[in-house]
C-alpha positions in Angstrom: 17.7 -71.7 -48.8 15.6 -71.7 -51.7 16.7 -70.6 -55.2 13.7 -68.7 -56.2 10.4 -67.8 -55.3 7.5 -68.9 -57.5 5.4 -65.7 -59.0 2.4 -67.0 -58.0 4.0 -67.1 -54.0 5.1 -63.3 -54.6 1.6 -62.1 -55.8 0.1 -64.2 -52.8 2.3 -62.7 -50.4 1.5 -59.3 -52.1 -1.9 -59.5 -51.7 -1.3 -60.8 -47.9 0.2 -57.6 -46.9 -2.5 -55.6 -48.5 -5.2 -57.2 -46.2 -3.1 -57.4 -43.1 -0.3 -55.2 -41.6 2.1 -57.1 -39.7 5.0 -54.6 -39.9 4.7 -53.8 -36.0 5.9 -57.3 -35.2 9.5 -58.3 -35.1 10.9 -59.8 -38.1 10.7 -63.3 -37.2 7.4 -63.3 -35.7 6.3 -61.3 -38.5 7.7 -64.2 -41.0 6.0 -66.8 -38.9 2.6 -65.4 -38.7 2.9 -64.4 -42.4 3.8 -68.1 -43.8 1.1 -69.5 -41.6 -1.1 -66.9 -42.8 -0.4 -67.8 -46.2 -0.5 -71.7 -46.0 -4.0 -71.3 -44.6 -5.2 -68.3 -46.5 -6.7 -67.2 -43.1 -5.6 -63.7 -41.8 -7.2 -64.6 -38.4 -4.1 -67.0 -37.5 -2.4 -63.2 -36.9 -4.4 -63.1 -33.6 -3.9 -66.6 -32.4 -0.3 -67.0 -32.9 1.8 -66.7 -29.7 5.4 -66.0 -31.0 8.5 -65.3 -29.0 11.2 -63.2 -30.9 14.4 -65.1 -29.3 12.7 -68.3 -29.2 12.6 -68.0 -32.7 15.9 -66.6 -33.3 17.6 -69.7 -31.4 15.2 -71.9 -33.5 16.0 -70.5 -36.6 20.1 -70.7 -35.7 19.7 -74.1 -34.8 18.0 -75.2 -37.8 20.7 -73.2 -40.1 23.3 -75.2 -38.3 21.6 -78.6 -39.0 19.9 -79.4 -35.8 17.9 -82.4 -36.0 14.1 -81.6 -36.2 11.7 -83.9 -34.5 7.6 -83.7 -35.4 5.2 -86.0 -34.1 3.6 -87.2 -37.5 4.5 -87.8 -41.3 2.8 -85.1 -42.0 4.3 -82.3 -40.6 7.5 -84.0 -41.4 6.4 -83.9 -45.3 5.6 -80.4 -44.9 8.8 -79.5 -43.8 10.7 -79.5 -47.5 14.2 -78.0 -46.6 15.3 -79.9 -44.0 14.9 -83.9 -42.9 12.9 -84.9 -39.8 12.5 -87.8 -37.7 8.8 -88.7 -37.0 8.4 -89.7 -33.5 5.2 -91.6 -34.2 7.3 -94.1 -36.5 9.3 -94.9 -33.5 6.4 -96.0 -31.6 4.8 -99.3 -33.2 2.5 -99.8 -30.3 1.3 -97.4 -27.4 2.7 -97.7 -23.9 0.1 -98.8 -21.8 -0.5 -95.4 -20.0 -0.1 -93.1 -23.1 -1.4 -92.8 -26.7 0.8 -94.1 -29.6 2.0 -90.2 -30.2 2.9 -89.8 -26.8 5.0 -93.4 -26.6 6.3 -92.1 -29.9 7.6 -88.7 -27.9 9.2 -90.3 -25.4 11.1 -92.5 -28.0 12.4 -89.7 -30.1 13.2 -88.0 -26.8 15.3 -90.5 -25.6 17.0 -90.3 -29.4 17.0 -86.4 -29.4 17.4 -85.5 -25.7 19.7 -82.3 -26.5 19.2 -79.8 -29.2 16.3 -80.9 -31.5 13.6 -78.7 -32.8 10.6 -80.2 -32.0 7.7 -79.9 -34.4 3.9 -81.3 -33.1 1.3 -80.3 -35.4 -1.8 -83.3 -34.7 -1.7 -84.7 -31.5 -2.3 -82.9 -28.1 -0.8 -86.0 -26.5 2.5 -85.5 -28.1 2.8 -82.2 -26.7 1.8 -82.6 -23.8 4.3 -85.4 -23.0 7.0 -83.3 -24.5 6.6 -80.8 -21.9 6.2 -83.1 -19.6 9.6 -85.0 -20.3 11.0 -81.1 -21.0 10.1 -80.2 -17.1 11.9 -83.2 -16.1 15.2 -81.7 -17.1 16.0 -84.7 -19.3 15.1 -82.5 -22.7 16.6 -79.2 -24.2 15.4 -77.8 -27.1 16.3 -74.3 -28.9 12.6 -74.3 -30.2 9.2 -76.2 -29.6 6.5 -75.8 -32.1 3.3 -76.6 -30.0 0.6 -76.4 -32.5 -1.4 -79.7 -32.6 -5.3 -79.5 -33.4 -8.3 -81.0 -31.9 -11.4 -80.7 -29.6 -9.9 -82.8 -26.9 -6.6 -81.3 -25.0 -5.1 -79.1 -27.8 -5.6 -76.1 -25.8 -4.5 -77.3 -22.6 -1.5 -79.1 -24.2 -0.5 -75.5 -25.7 -1.3 -73.6 -22.7 0.9 -76.0 -20.7 3.6 -75.3 -23.4 3.4 -71.3 -22.8 3.2 -71.7 -19.0 6.4 -74.2 -19.3 8.3 -71.0 -20.1 10.2 -73.3 -23.0 11.4 -71.5 -26.1 8.5 -72.2 -28.1 5.5 -71.2 -30.5 2.0 -71.8 -30.1 -1.5 -70.9 -30.8 -4.5 -70.1 -28.2 -7.4 -72.1 -30.2 -8.2 -75.4 -30.7 -6.9 -75.3 -34.8 -3.5 -76.0 -35.6 -2.5 -78.8 -37.9 0.3 -80.4 -39.9 0.3 -77.5 -42.5 0.3 -74.5 -39.8 3.2 -76.2 -37.9 5.3 -77.2 -40.6 4.8 -73.4 -41.7 6.5 -72.0 -38.8 9.5 -74.1 -39.5 9.6 -73.2 -43.3 9.1 -69.5 -42.3 12.7 -69.9 -40.5 14.5 -71.7 -42.6 13.4 -69.3 -45.5 13.8 -65.7 -44.7 17.2 -64.8 -46.0 18.2 -61.7 -43.9 17.6 -62.7 -39.9 20.6 -64.4 -38.9 
């Protein structure tokens, strides 16, 4: 999808690969882990990420076929540079009485993108929890849910809920996450040249 790779990026990946051997991972999982490590300059992500190669394959195919991308917040959308994104939070000017504004935005976005969107949650644990709750009702179908919200309250539980649901997803086990790491997962799938 990109025309060329900057020499700094090439050197950065060479350094990363000299410090961290991920050759035992399947190609898409390796691309995702490398991209997140590269984005954060933190090799410990390699032990924290939970990737499903089949889900990554389905997500990549959907992205390349033009599936809508829905993010929880603008920061995640800003990090996904190759395709446009719908920002769920922008669809919720106010929170519903029983929900956070992020979860309200997910409800609105799910109504608009119930079938086939790739979902990327990098900020709000409540957004991921609401997305999984909606998917569990059977209303929403997605080829891939990137669930990497950050925070001390609810992030670990929301990510565990995604993994336990059996939905096709990528997550991590710890409290860390964030817009840059979540966007890096999608960028890894979009920029990988030889995995289709």
